[in-house]
C-alpha positions as CSV (number, residue, x, y, z in Angstrom):
1,X,69.1,-47.5,-195.2
2,X,70.1,-51.1,-194.8
3,X,73.2,-52.0,-192.9
4,X,76.3,-53.1,-194.8
5,X,76.5,-56.3,-192.7
6,X,73.1,-57.1,-191.2
7,X,73.4,-58.2,-187.5
8,X,71.5,-61.4,-188.0
9,X,72.4,-61.8,-191.7
10,X,68.7,-62.0,-192.4
11,X,69.3,-61.0,-196.0
12,X,70.4,-64.6,-196.5
13,X,66.8,-65.7,-195.6
14,X,64.6,-62.7,-196.5
15,X,64.0,-61.5,-200.0
16,X,62.8,-57.9,-200.0
17,X,60.3,-57.5,-202.8
18,X,59.1,-54.0,-201.9
19,X,61.4,-51.3,-200.6
20,X,59.8,-48.0,-200.0
21,X,60.2,-45.4,-197.2
22,X,57.0,-46.4,-195.5
23,X,56.5,-49.9,-196.9
24,X,58.5,-53.1,-196.9
25,X,57.4,-56.4,-198.3
26,X,59.4,-59.6,-197.7
27,X,59.3,-63.4,-198.4
28,X,61.6,-66.2,-197.5
29,X,61.1,-68.2,-200.7
30,X,61.7,-72.0,-201.1
31,X,64.2,-74.7,-200.9
32,X,63.9,-78.0,-202.8
33,X,60.2,-77.1,-203.6
34,X,59.3,-76.4,-199.9
35,X,58.7,-73.2,-198.0
36,X,61.8,-72.4,-196.0
37,X,60.4,-73.1,-192.5
38,X,63.6,-74.4,-191.1
39,X,65.6,-71.4,-192.3
40,X,63.1,-69.0,-190.7
41,X,63.1,-71.0,-187.5
42,X,66.9,-70.9,-187.3
43,X,66.9,-67.1,-188.0
44,X,64.4,-66.5,-185.2
45,X,66.4,-68.5,-182.7
46,X,69.6,-66.7,-183.7
47,X,68.0,-63.5,-182.5
48,X,66.5,-64.9,-179.3
49,X,69.1,-63.7,-176.9
50,X,69.4,-60.2,-178.5
51,X,65.6,-60.0,-178.3
52,X,65.0,-61.2,-174.8
53,X,68.0,-60.3,-172.7
54,X,68.8,-56.9,-171.2
55,X,71.8,-54.9,-172.4
56,X,73.9,-55.8,-169.4
57,X,73.4,-59.5,-169.9
58,X,74.2,-59.3,-173.6
59,X,77.6,-57.8,-172.9
60,X,78.4,-60.6,-170.4
61,X,77.9,-63.5,-172.9
62,X,81.0,-65.8,-173.2
63,X,81.6,-69.3,-174.6
64,X,81.2,-70.6,-171.1
65,X,77.8,-69.2,-170.4
66,X,76.2,-68.9,-173.9
67,X,74.2,-72.1,-173.6
68,X,72.8,-71.1,-170.2
69,X,71.9,-67.7,-171.4
70,X,70.2,-69.1,-174.5
71,X,68.2,-71.5,-172.3
72,X,67.2,-68.5,-170.1
73,X,66.2,-66.6,-173.2
74,X,64.0,-69.5,-174.4
75,X,62.3,-69.6,-171.0
76,X,61.8,-65.8,-171.1
77,X,59.8,-66.0,-174.3
78,X,57.2,-68.3,-172.7
79,X,56.7,-71.6,-170.9
80,X,53.3,-72.5,-172.2
81,X,51.5,-75.0,-174.5
82,X,49.2,-72.2,-175.5
83,X,51.7,-71.2,-178.1
84,X,49.4,-70.9,-181.1
85,X,47.8,-67.8,-179.6
86,X,50.9,-66.0,-178.6
87,X,52.7,-63.3,-180.6
88,X,56.2,-63.4,-179.2
89,X,57.6,-65.0,-182.4
90,X,56.1,-62.2,-184.4
91,X,57.9,-59.7,-182.1
92,X,61.2,-61.5,-182.7
93,X,60.6,-61.2,-186.4
94,X,60.0,-57.5,-186.1
95,X,63.1,-57.2,-183.9
96,X,65.2,-58.8,-186.6
97,X,63.8,-56.7,-189.5
98,X,64.2,-53.5,-187.5
99,X,67.8,-54.3,-186.6
100,X,68.9,-55.5,-190.0
101,X,66.9,-53.2,-192.3
102,X,66.5,-50.0,-190.3
103,X,69.7,-50.0,-188.3
104,X,67.7,-49.9,-185.0
105,X,69.0,-50.5,-181.5
106,X,66.8,-52.0,-178.8
107,X,66.1,-49.6,-175.9
108,X,64.7,-52.2,-173.6
109,X,63.9,-55.9,-173.6
110,X,60.2,-56.1,-172.6
111,X,60.5,-59.9,-172.3
112,X,62.9,-59.4,-169.4
113,X,60.3,-57.5,-167.5
114,X,57.5,-60.0,-167.7
115,X,55.9,-60.5,-164.2
116,X,55.9,-64.2,-164.5
117,X,55.7,-67.3,-166.8
118,X,53.1,-67.1,-169.6
119,X,52.6,-63.4,-168.9
120,X,52.4,-61.2,-172.0
121,X,54.0,-57.7,-171.6
122,X,51.5,-55.1,-172.7
123,X,52.4,-52.0,-174.5
124,X,54.3,-51.5,-177.7
125,X,55.7,-54.8,-179.2
126,X,59.1,-53.2,-179.7
127,X,61.0,-50.3,-178.3
128,X,64.0,-49.4,-180.3
129,X,65.9,-46.3,-181.4
130,X,67.5,-45.3,-184.7
131,X,70.3,-42.8,-184.3
132,X,70.6,-39.8,-186.6
133,X,73.6,-37.5,-187.0
134,X,72.8,-35.4,-184.0
135,X,69.5,-36.9,-182.8
136,X,67.6,-40.1,-182.5
137,X,64.2,-41.5,-183.5
138,X,62.1,-43.6,-181.2
139,X,60.7,-46.7,-183.0
140,X,57.7,-48.2,-181.3
141,X,56.7,-51.4,-183.0
142,X,53.3,-53.1,-183.4
143,X,52.9,-56.7,-184.6
144,X,50.0,-58.9,-185.7
145,X,51.4,-62.4,-186.0
146,X,48.3,-63.7,-187.9
147,X,47.4,-66.1,-190.6
148,X,44.8,-63.7,-192.2
149,X,45.7,-60.3,-193.5
150,X,42.1,-58.9,-193.3
151,X,42.0,-59.7,-189.6
152,X,45.5,-58.4,-189.0
153,X,44.6,-55.0,-190.4
154,X,41.3,-55.0,-188.6
155,X,42.8,-55.7,-185.2
156,X,45.9,-53.5,-185.5
157,X,43.9,-50.3,-186.3
158,X,42.2,-49.8,-182.9
159,X,45.6,-50.5,-181.2
160,X,47.3,-47.9,-183.3
161,X,44.7,-45.3,-182.3
162,X,44.8,-46.4,-178.6
163,X,48.5,-46.2,-178.5
164,X,48.6,-42.6,-179.6
165,X,46.3,-41.6,-176.7
166,X,47.9,-39.0,-174.5
167,X,47.6,-40.9,-171.2
168,X,48.7,-44.1,-172.9
169,X,51.9,-42.6,-174.3
170,X,52.8,-40.9,-171.0
171,X,52.3,-44.2,-169.1
172,X,54.3,-46.1,-171.7
173,X,57.1,-43.6,-171.6
174,X,57.3,-43.8,-167.9
175,X,57.6,-47.6,-168.1
176,X,60.3,-47.3,-170.7
177,X,62.2,-44.7,-168.8
178,X,62.2,-46.8,-165.6
179,X,63.5,-49.9,-167.4
180,X,66.3,-48.4,-169.5
181,X,69.7,-49.6,-168.4
182,X,71.4,-46.5,-166.9
183,X,74.8,-47.7,-168.3
184,X,73.4,-47.8,-171.8
185,X,75.2,-45.2,-174.0
186,X,71.9,-43.7,-175.2
187,X,70.0,-43.8,-171.9
188,X,70.3,-40.1,-171.2
189,X,69.1,-39.0,-174.6
190,X,66.2,-41.3,-174.6
191,X,65.1,-40.4,-171.1
192,X,65.4,-36.7,-172.0
193,X,63.3,-37.2,-175.1
194,X,60.4,-39.0,-173.3
195,X,60.6,-36.9,-170.1
196,X,57.2,-35.9,-168.7
197,X,58.2,-32.2,-169.2
198,X,58.8,-32.7,-172.9
199,X,55.8,-31.8,-175.1
200,X,54.1,-34.8,-176.7
201,X,54.1,-32.7,-179.9
202,X,57.9,-32.7,-179.9
203,X,58.1,-36.4,-179.0
204,X,55.7,-37.5,-181.7
205,X,57.7,-35.8,-184.4
206,X,60.6,-38.2,-183.4
207,X,58.4,-41.3,-183.3
208,X,58.1,-43.9,-186.0
209,X,55.8,-46.9,-185.7
210,X,56.8,-50.0,-187.7
211,X,53.8,-52.3,-188.1
212,X,54.6,-55.9,-188.9
213,X,51.6,-57.9,-190.3
214,X,51.9,-61.6,-191.2
215,X,49.5,-63.8,-193.0
216,X,49.0,-67.1,-194.9
217,X,49.5,-66.2,-198.6
218,X,47.7,-68.0,-201.4
219,X,50.6,-66.9,-203.7
220,X,53.3,-68.3,-201.5
221,X,51.5,-71.6,-200.9
222,X,50.7,-72.1,-204.6
223,X,54.3,-72.0,-205.8
224,X,57.3,-74.3,-205.1
225,X,60.2,-72.1,-206.4
226,X,61.0,-68.4,-206.9
227,X,60.4,-67.5,-210.5
228,X,59.5,-64.3,-212.4
229,X,55.8,-65.1,-212.3
230,X,56.0,-65.7,-208.6
231,X,57.8,-62.4,-208.0
232,X,55.2,-60.5,-210.0
233,X,52.2,-62.2,-208.3
234,X,53.7,-61.7,-204.8
235,X,54.5,-58.0,-205.4
236,X,51.0,-57.5,-206.7
237,X,49.6,-59.2,-203.6
238,X,51.8,-57.2,-201.2
239,X,50.8,-53.9,-202.9
240,X,47.1,-54.7,-202.6
241,X,47.5,-55.3,-198.9
242,X,49.5,-52.1,-198.5
243,X,46.7,-50.2,-200.3
244,X,44.1,-51.7,-198.1
245,X,46.1,-50.8,-195.0
246,X,46.6,-47.2,-196.1
247,X,43.0,-46.7,-197.1
248,X,42.0,-47.6,-193.5
249,X,41.4,-45.0,-190.9
250,X,44.9,-44.6,-189.5
251,X,46.3,-42.2,-186.9
252,X,47.2,-39.0,-188.8
253,X,49.8,-37.5,-186.5
254,X,52.5,-40.2,-186.6
255,X,54.8,-41.8,-189.1
256,X,53.8,-45.4,-189.8
257,X,56.0,-47.9,-191.6
258,X,54.1,-51.0,-192.8
259,X,56.1,-54.3,-193.0
260,X,54.4,-57.4,-194.5
261,X,55.7,-60.9,-194.3
262,X,53.7,-63.7,-195.9
263,X,53.9,-67.4,-195.0
264,X,52.8,-70.6,-196.7
265,X,51.2,-71.7,-193.4
266,X,51.7,-69.9,-190.1
267,X,50.5,-72.9,-188.1
268,X,53.3,-75.1,-189.5
269,X,55.8,-72.4,-188.7
270,X,54.6,-72.1,-185.1
271,X,54.7,-75.8,-184.6
272,X,58.3,-76.0,-185.7
273,X,59.2,-73.0,-183.6
274,X,57.5,-74.5,-180.6
275,X,59.4,-77.8,-181.0
276,X,62.7,-76.1,-181.0
277,X,61.7,-73.8,-178.1
278,X,60.8,-76.8,-175.9
279,X,64.1,-78.4,-176.7
280,X,66.0,-75.3,-175.5
281,X,63.8,-75.0,-172.4
282,X,64.7,-78.5,-171.3
283,X,68.4,-78.4,-171.9
């Protein structure tokens, strides 16, 4: 299901250690005995405009305005020193994985519709579609950009249930429908799918929820290079977390795709991301 040429070429950064229909496990490995923080930071920033700008602005990018639009994209993510508690970077990672590994297309940019600086847009963390031969699937993402897997699983569970509530779905679909670019080629089909007159039973059959969970991994932090022992230990750790997630009380009427991305230390990654973000905001 992967693209032949990934949009962000994230396959140069990510190693996919588990590839199942409803479970993907990744890692970024090492370079000269260090976790590849810089490579991951560069990957995230390569996707910043695609993540944060609306469709109409993406099509108007030229060599003359690219720097300005990149600066605007950086400002759209957030302008705050309270970065350690914010999950936008996790949302960008999910955006990258959905685009490169599931052939998804963003339906709206929720960052573009923030009410003001430092505001977090509530609702699903990603709203994408995946086109089929004669149809489409609506991919509504959830992210827990955490340093602890147990807490990530604990905190995502109530959100998954809440987001499958009838009133919540109807309100979210109304928001999505109102924000879709009318000139987008898939606008009509998406709006028709989530129309208030369409039964939720029919809509839910076309929904998939990718759930990205991150954490600080003891395995990742204890190695300095990718070797066979590392691969075996990491796959074992990823599978244990997947088993814990699936053994939890999950919504039963929707298709969930678990995506796990371990770090050596999330705090170090966020600090490097913030440093680069502040540079772009000040250009």
